[in-house]
N, CA, C and O atoms as CSV, one atom per row, in Angstrom:
chain,resi,resn,atom,element,x,y,z
A,1,UNK,N,N,36.679,161.543,116.155
A,1,UNK,CA,C,37.416,160.571,116.924
A,1,UNK,C,C,38.876,160.613,116.469
A,1,UNK,O,O,39.143,160.715,115.272
A,2,UNK,N,N,39.816,160.535,117.403
A,2,UNK,CA,C,41.244,160.547,117.044
A,2,UNK,C,C,41.600,159.341,116.184
A,2,UNK,O,O,40.962,158.292,116.283
A,3,UNK,N,N,42.606,159.489,115.353
A,3,UNK,CA,C,43.015,158.380,114.478
A,3,UNK,C,C,43.888,157.367,115.201
A,3,UNK,O,O,44.091,156.264,114.694
A,4,UNK,N,N,44.398,157.705,116.345
A,4,UNK,CA,C,45.268,156.735,117.051
A,4,UNK,C,C,44.425,155.671,117.724
A,4,UNK,O,O,43.284,155.926,118.109
A,5,UNK,N,N,44.984,154.483,117.864
A,5,UNK,CA,C,44.291,153.352,118.427
A,5,UNK,C,C,45.247,152.593,119.361
A,5,UNK,O,O,46.458,152.813,119.348
A,6,UNK,N,N,44.687,151.725,120.146
A,6,UNK,CA,C,45.532,150.809,120.972
A,6,UNK,C,C,45.328,149.402,120.433
A,6,UNK,O,O,44.298,149.098,119.832
A,7,UNK,N,N,46.303,148.561,120.648
A,7,UNK,CA,C,46.196,147.177,120.188
A,7,UNK,C,C,45.861,146.295,121.388
A,7,UNK,O,O,46.287,146.550,122.515
A,8,UNK,N,N,45.097,145.267,121.112
A,8,UNK,CA,C,44.660,144.325,122.137
A,8,UNK,C,C,44.895,142.936,121.654
A,8,UNK,O,O,44.714,142.646,120.472
A,9,UNK,N,N,45.310,142.037,122.576
A,9,UNK,CA,C,45.442,140.610,122.282
A,9,UNK,C,C,44.493,139.882,123.222
A,9,UNK,O,O,44.549,140.060,124.439
A,10,UNK,N,N,43.630,139.069,122.652
A,10,UNK,CA,C,42.633,138.303,123.423
A,10,UNK,C,C,43.081,136.860,123.375
A,10,UNK,O,O,43.067,136.257,122.302
A,11,UNK,N,N,43.477,136.285,124.496
A,11,UNK,CA,C,43.904,134.864,124.512
A,11,UNK,C,C,42.769,133.909,124.158
A,11,UNK,O,O,41.646,134.051,124.641
A,12,UNK,N,N,43.082,132.936,123.307
A,12,UNK,CA,C,42.176,131.836,122.947
A,12,UNK,C,C,42.962,130.545,123.025
A,12,UNK,O,O,44.191,130.600,123.065
A,13,UNK,N,N,42.324,129.386,123.050
A,13,UNK,CA,C,43.035,128.134,123.240
A,13,UNK,C,C,44.185,127.849,122.245
A,13,UNK,O,O,45.129,127.135,122.581
A,14,UNK,N,N,44.103,128.397,121.051
A,14,UNK,CA,C,45.100,128.139,120.023
A,14,UNK,C,C,46.102,129.299,119.790
A,14,UNK,O,O,46.912,129.243,118.864
A,15,UNK,N,N,46.039,130.329,120.623
A,15,UNK,CA,C,46.897,131.489,120.501
A,15,UNK,C,C,46.207,132.741,120.954
A,15,UNK,O,O,45.908,132.893,122.138
A,16,UNK,N,N,45.944,133.649,120.029
A,16,UNK,CA,C,45.248,134.881,120.412
A,16,UNK,C,C,44.539,135.515,119.197
A,16,UNK,O,O,44.890,135.274,118.042
A,17,UNK,N,N,43.543,136.320,119.514
A,17,UNK,CA,C,42.868,137.168,118.538
A,17,UNK,C,C,43.351,138.579,118.800
A,17,UNK,O,O,43.344,139.042,119.941
A,18,UNK,N,N,43.768,139.261,117.752
A,18,UNK,CA,C,44.205,140.639,117.929
A,18,UNK,C,C,43.074,141.598,117.557
A,18,UNK,O,O,42.162,141.255,116.806
A,19,UNK,N,N,43.163,142.789,118.100
A,19,UNK,CA,C,42.167,143.814,117.804
A,19,UNK,C,C,42.764,145.184,117.906
A,19,UNK,O,O,43.778,145.382,118.575
A,20,UNK,N,N,42.138,146.139,117.243
A,20,UNK,CA,C,42.481,147.537,117.380
A,20,UNK,C,C,41.312,148.209,118.093
A,20,UNK,O,O,40.153,147.903,117.812
A,21,UNK,N,N,41.611,149.119,119.008
A,21,UNK,CA,C,40.566,149.739,119.833
A,21,UNK,C,C,40.687,151.269,119.694
A,21,UNK,O,O,41.758,151.844,119.884
A,22,UNK,N,N,39.581,151.888,119.366
A,22,UNK,CA,C,39.489,153.374,119.275
A,22,UNK,C,C,38.536,153.870,120.314
A,22,UNK,O,O,37.542,153.210,120.616
A,23,UNK,N,N,38.818,155.014,120.864
A,23,UNK,CA,C,37.854,155.709,121.766
A,23,UNK,C,C,38.072,155.306,123.234
A,23,UNK,O,O,38.932,154.494,123.575
A,24,UNK,N,N,37.256,155.911,124.054
A,24,UNK,CA,C,37.274,155.668,125.517
A,24,UNK,C,C,36.013,154.996,125.932
A,24,UNK,O,O,34.927,155.397,125.516
A,25,UNK,N,N,36.128,153.984,126.742
A,25,UNK,CA,C,34.941,153.249,127.227
A,25,UNK,C,C,34.413,153.894,128.502
A,25,UNK,O,O,35.121,153.959,129.506
A,26,UNK,N,N,33.182,154.365,128.465
A,26,UNK,CA,C,32.497,154.884,129.637
A,26,UNK,C,C,31.007,154.598,129.506
A,26,UNK,O,O,30.582,153.959,128.543
A,27,UNK,N,N,30.206,155.066,130.469
A,27,UNK,CA,C,28.786,154.725,130.467
A,27,UNK,C,C,28.026,155.326,129.276
A,27,UNK,O,O,26.959,154.833,128.910
A,28,UNK,N,N,28.563,156.370,128.685
A,28,UNK,CA,C,27.869,157.025,127.544
A,28,UNK,C,C,28.411,156.550,126.182
A,28,UNK,O,O,27.941,156.998,125.137
A,29,UNK,N,N,29.391,155.650,126.201
A,29,UNK,CA,C,29.985,155.191,124.943
A,29,UNK,C,C,29.008,154.376,124.096
A,29,UNK,O,O,28.191,153.623,124.624
A,30,UNK,N,N,29.104,154.535,122.796
A,30,UNK,CA,C,28.382,153.677,121.854
A,30,UNK,C,C,29.339,152.522,121.525
A,30,UNK,O,O,30.274,152.693,120.743
A,31,UNK,N,N,29.110,151.385,122.104
A,31,UNK,CA,C,30.022,150.230,121.960
A,31,UNK,C,C,29.770,149.524,120.640
A,31,UNK,O,O,28.643,149.149,120.317
A,32,UNK,N,N,30.863,149.352,119.876
A,32,UNK,CA,C,30.728,148.850,118.500
A,32,UNK,C,C,31.829,147.836,118.235
A,32,UNK,O,O,32.976,148.050,118.627
A,33,UNK,N,N,31.489,146.726,117.570
A,33,UNK,CA,C,32.480,145.734,117.130
A,33,UNK,C,C,32.500,145.862,115.591
A,33,UNK,O,O,31.461,145.789,114.935
A,34,UNK,N,N,33.686,146.051,115.050
A,34,UNK,CA,C,33.886,146.124,113.614
A,34,UNK,C,C,34.537,144.820,113.135
A,34,UNK,O,O,35.594,144.432,113.634
A,35,UNK,N,N,33.917,144.162,112.188
A,35,UNK,CA,C,34.425,142.912,111.678
A,35,UNK,C,C,34.677,143.010,110.170
A,35,UNK,O,O,33.793,143.414,109.414
A,36,UNK,N,N,35.875,142.641,109.742
A,36,UNK,CA,C,36.237,142.711,108.346
A,36,UNK,C,C,35.692,141.554,107.561
A,36,UNK,O,O,35.193,140.587,108.137
A,37,UNK,N,N,35.780,141.636,106.266
A,37,UNK,CA,C,35.378,140.538,105.389
A,37,UNK,C,C,36.433,139.513,105.161
A,37,UNK,O,O,37.508,139.584,105.758
A,38,UNK,N,N,36.154,138.534,104.291
A,38,UNK,CA,C,37.078,137.470,103.954
A,38,UNK,C,C,38.325,138.050,103.292
A,38,UNK,O,O,38.219,138.989,102.503
A,39,UNK,N,N,39.507,137.506,103.599
A,39,UNK,CA,C,40.795,137.930,103.026
A,39,UNK,C,C,41.105,139.370,103.340
A,39,UNK,O,O,41.664,140.069,102.495
A,40,UNK,N,N,40.762,139.846,104.534
A,40,UNK,CA,C,40.986,141.217,104.932
A,40,UNK,C,C,41.477,141.220,106.369
A,40,UNK,O,O,41.772,140.154,106.909
A,41,UNK,N,N,41.574,142.382,107.008
A,41,UNK,CA,C,42.019,142.467,108.362
A,41,UNK,C,C,41.488,143.757,108.990
A,41,UNK,O,O,40.833,144.561,108.325
A,42,UNK,N,N,41.776,143.939,110.261
A,42,UNK,CA,C,41.259,145.119,111.012
A,42,UNK,C,C,41.771,146.430,110.458
A,42,UNK,O,O,41.169,147.473,110.712
A,43,UNK,N,N,42.858,146.415,109.712
A,43,UNK,CA,C,43.402,147.629,109.114
A,43,UNK,C,C,42.409,148.302,108.162
A,43,UNK,O,O,42.549,149.483,107.844
A,44,UNK,N,N,41.416,147.552,107.716
A,44,UNK,CA,C,40.365,148.093,106.856
A,44,UNK,C,C,39.739,149.337,107.436
A,44,UNK,O,O,39.310,150.231,106.706
A,45,UNK,N,N,39.689,149.391,108.753
A,45,UNK,CA,C,38.943,150.447,109.457
A,45,UNK,C,C,39.817,151.640,109.863
A,45,UNK,O,O,39.313,152.600,110.446
A,46,UNK,N,N,41.093,151.591,109.568
A,46,UNK,CA,C,42.046,152.647,110.000
A,46,UNK,C,C,41.635,154.057,109.549
A,46,UNK,O,O,41.858,155.023,110.278
A,47,UNK,N,N,41.051,154.179,108.380
A,47,UNK,CA,C,40.638,155.510,107.862
A,47,UNK,C,C,39.191,155.794,108.110
A,47,UNK,O,O,38.781,156.954,108.068
A,48,UNK,N,N,38.387,154.770,108.370
A,48,UNK,CA,C,36.951,154.946,108.560
A,48,UNK,C,C,36.596,155.347,110.014
A,48,UNK,O,O,35.834,156.288,110.238
A,49,UNK,N,N,37.145,154.638,110.961
A,49,UNK,CA,C,36.801,154.858,112.371
A,49,UNK,C,C,37.047,156.296,112.828
A,49,UNK,O,O,36.204,156.852,113.531
A,50,UNK,N,N,38.186,156.929,112.452
A,50,UNK,CA,C,38.399,158.330,112.908
A,50,UNK,C,C,37.319,159.299,112.437
A,50,UNK,O,O,37.205,160.397,112.982
A,51,UNK,N,N,36.537,158.923,111.455
A,51,UNK,CA,C,35.427,159.793,110.982
A,51,UNK,C,C,34.212,159.748,111.871
A,51,UNK,O,O,33.325,160.590,111.730
A,52,UNK,N,N,34.133,158.785,112.797
A,52,UNK,CA,C,33.003,158.652,113.698
A,52,UNK,C,C,33.030,159.679,114.812
A,52,UNK,O,O,34.108,160.164,115.158
A,53,UNK,N,N,31.889,160.031,115.387
A,53,UNK,CA,C,31.853,160.942,116.547
A,53,UNK,C,C,32.603,160.344,117.732
A,53,UNK,O,O,32.766,159.129,117.845
A,54,UNK,N,N,33.053,161.236,118.609
A,54,UNK,CA,C,33.884,160.843,119.756
A,54,UNK,C,C,33.219,159.865,120.724
A,54,UNK,O,O,33.922,159.168,121.456
A,55,UNK,N,N,31.896,159.792,120.749
A,55,UNK,CA,C,31.254,158.930,121.760
A,55,UNK,C,C,31.337,157.452,121.385
A,55,UNK,O,O,30.925,156.605,122.177
A,56,UNK,N,N,31.855,157.116,120.207
A,56,UNK,CA,C,32.001,155.712,119.827
A,56,UNK,C,C,33.200,155.080,120.480
A,56,UNK,O,O,34.261,155.694,120.601
A,57,UNK,N,N,33.020,153.839,120.902
A,57,UNK,CA,C,34.116,153.002,121.389
A,57,UNK,C,C,34.098,151.773,120.446
A,57,UNK,O,O,33.147,150.991,120.455
A,58,UNK,N,N,35.157,151.622,119.642
A,58,UNK,CA,C,35.110,150.614,118.582
A,58,UNK,C,C,36.239,149.607,118.787
A,58,UNK,O,O,37.393,149.985,118.994
A,59,UNK,N,N,35.894,148.330,118.728
A,59,UNK,CA,C,36.858,147.253,118.722
A,59,UNK,C,C,36.785,146.578,117.344
A,59,UNK,O,O,35.770,145.985,116.979
A,60,UNK,N,N,37.871,146.682,116.602
A,60,UNK,CA,C,37.962,146.083,115.291
A,60,UNK,C,C,38.861,144.863,115.404
A,60,UNK,O,O,40.069,144.986,115.606
A,61,UNK,N,N,38.264,143.687,115.274
A,61,UNK,CA,C,39.032,142.452,115.502
A,61,UNK,C,C,39.616,141.921,114.169
A,61,UNK,O,O,39.059,142.121,113.089
A,62,UNK,N,N,40.746,141.247,114.307
A,62,UNK,CA,C,41.293,140.445,113.234
A,62,UNK,C,C,40.744,139.016,113.418
A,62,UNK,O,O,41.074,138.352,114.400
A,63,UNK,N,N,39.943,138.563,112.516
A,63,UNK,CA,C,39.399,137.213,112.646
A,63,UNK,C,C,40.536,136.197,112.694
A,63,UNK,O,O,41.631,136.510,112.226
A,64,UNK,N,N,40.335,135.014,113.228
A,64,UNK,CA,C,41.383,134.003,113.292
A,64,UNK,C,C,41.981,133.754,111.896
A,64,UNK,O,O,41.261,133.576,110.914
A,65,UNK,N,N,43.286,133.748,111.847
A,65,UNK,CA,C,43.978,133.524,110.580
A,65,UNK,C,C,44.117,134.759,109.714
A,65,UNK,O,O,44.655,134.670,108.611
A,66,UNK,N,N,43.655,135.896,110.170
A,66,UNK,CA,C,43.733,137.159,109.439
A,66,UNK,C,C,44.571,138.165,110.230
A,66,UNK,O,O,44.650,138.085,111.456
A,67,UNK,N,N,45.190,139.103,109.529
A,67,UNK,CA,C,45.962,140.135,110.221
A,67,UNK,C,C,47.009,139.491,111.138
A,67,UNK,O,O,47.792,138.642,110.713
A,68,UNK,N,N,47.002,139.919,112.408
A,68,UNK,CA,C,47.953,139.430,113.352
A,68,UNK,C,C,47.383,138.343,114.310
A,68,UNK,O,O,48.051,137.935,115.260
A,69,UNK,N,N,46.174,137.900,114.047
A,69,UNK,CA,C,45.567,136.859,114.858
A,69,UNK,C,C,46.127,135.501,114.530
A,69,UNK,O,O,46.541,135.251,113.398
A,70,UNK,N,N,46.146,134.621,115.511
A,70,UNK,CA,C,46.625,133.229,115.322
A,70,UNK,C,C,45.678,132.476,114.387
A,70,UNK,O,O,44.484,132.760,114.305
A,71,UNK,N,N,46.264,131.508,113.691
A,71,UNK,CA,C,45.472,130.633,112.835
A,71,UNK,C,C,44.863,129.542,113.707
A,71,UNK,O,O,45.494,129.067,114.651
A,72,UNK,N,N,43.640,129.151,113.386
A,72,UNK,CA,C,43.021,128.002,114.048
A,72,UNK,C,C,43.661,126.738,113.462
A,72,UNK,O,O,43.882,126.658,112.254
A,73,UNK,N,N,43.957,125.759,114.312
A,73,UNK,CA,C,44.592,124.499,113.781
A,73,UNK,C,C,43.750,123.897,112.644
A,73,UNK,O,O,42.520,123.939,112.686
A,74,UNK,N,N,44.413,123.346,111.648
A,74,UNK,CA,C,43.743,122.763,110.505
A,74,UNK,C,C,42.686,121.755,110.912
A,74,UNK,O,O,42.922,120.889,111.755
A,75,UNK,N,N,41.521,121.879,110.304
A,75,UNK,CA,C,40.424,120.947,110.576
A,75,UNK,C,C,39.652,121.202,111.846
A,75,UNK,O,O,38.770,120.423,112.206
A,76,UNK,N,N,39.974,122.286,112.531
A,76,UNK,CA,C,39.353,122.547,113.850
A,76,UNK,C,C,38.359,123.706,113.799
A,76,UNK,O,O,37.856,124.104,114.849
A,77,UNK,N,N,38.056,124.262,112.637
A,77,UNK,CA,C,37.193,125.419,112.621
A,77,UNK,C,C,36.160,125.337,111.547
A,77,UNK,O,O,36.432,124.900,110.429
A,78,UNK,N,N,34.971,125.759,111.890
A,78,UNK,CA,C,33.900,125.948,110.921
A,78,UNK,C,C,33.194,127.229,111.334
A,78,UNK,O,O,33.570,127.821,112.345
A,79,UNK,N,N,32.227,127.663,110.627
A,79,UNK,CA,C,31.533,128.935,110.930
A,79,UNK,C,C,30.980,128.938,112.322
A,79,UNK,O,O,31.115,129.939,113.025
A,80,UNK,N,N,30.349,127.843,112.766
A,80,UNK,CA,C,29.737,127.806,114.090
A,80,UNK,C,C,30.802,127.896,115.150
A,80,UNK,O,O,30.610,128.610,116.135
A,81,UNK,N,N,31.927,127.203,114.999
A,81,UNK,CA,C,32.997,127.294,115.983
A,81,UNK,C,C,33.576,128.699,116.031
A,81,UNK,O,O,33.903,129.198,117.108
A,82,UNK,N,N,33.706,129.337,114.887
A,82,UNK,CA,C,34.191,130.704,114.840
A,82,UNK,C,C,33.256,131.642,115.587
A,82,UNK,O,O,33.721,132.525,116.308
A,83,UNK,N,N,31.977,131.474,115.432
A,83,UNK,CA,C,30.988,132.310,116.155
A,83,UNK,C,C,31.137,132.093,117.639
A,83,UNK,O,O,31.107,133.059,118.402
A,84,UNK,N,N,31.300,130.842,118.083
A,84,UNK,CA,C,31.457,130.584,119.510
A,84,UNK,C,C,32.723,131.202,120.070
A,84,UNK,O,O,32.715,131.759,121.167
A,85,UNK,N,N,33.821,131.106,119.313
A,85,UNK,CA,C,35.099,131.698,119.743
A,85,UNK,C,C,34.929,133.204,119.921
A,85,UNK,O,O,35.354,133.756,120.936
A,86,UNK,N,N,34.324,133.863,118.965
A,86,UNK,CA,C,34.139,135.300,119.036
A,86,UNK,C,C,33.200,135.681,120.165
A,86,UNK,O,O,33.451,136.657,120.872
A,87,UNK,N,N,32.136,134.938,120.344
A,87,UNK,CA,C,31.193,135.234,121.411
A,87,UNK,C,C,31.857,135.087,122.793
A,87,UNK,O,O,31.650,135.932,123.664
A,88,UNK,N,N,32.635,134.046,122.997
A,88,UNK,CA,C,33.221,133.809,124.295
A,88,UNK,C,C,34.400,134.731,124.592
A,88,UNK,O,O,34.711,134.967,125.760
A,89,UNK,N,N,35.061,135.255,123.567
A,89,UNK,CA,C,36.217,136.130,123.822
A,89,UNK,C,C,35.848,137.576,123.885
A,89,UNK,O,O,36.553,138.356,124.526
A,90,UNK,N,N,34.757,137.980,123.238
A,90,UNK,CA,C,34.359,139.387,123.254
A,90,UNK,C,C,33.285,139.621,124.270
A,90,UNK,O,O,32.820,140.749,124.429
């Protein structure tokens, strides 16, 4: 897979969630979401994703408050709300 990626901004009520996208989306693509750990960002995958076969289509998101994604307003987020935000935007 090529090492170049495109950037994506997904609008959410408090701003946006950013993501990096590798590969081409078609009917044969292996669709994959890459999620980083705590205190990290989507850049974690910059060297890993290019090692995958070309049929992968990978979206690596920056979780809210990480990388270039907007922060959730103070007191407005918990794990369940984060899961709902990700489910509805992806």
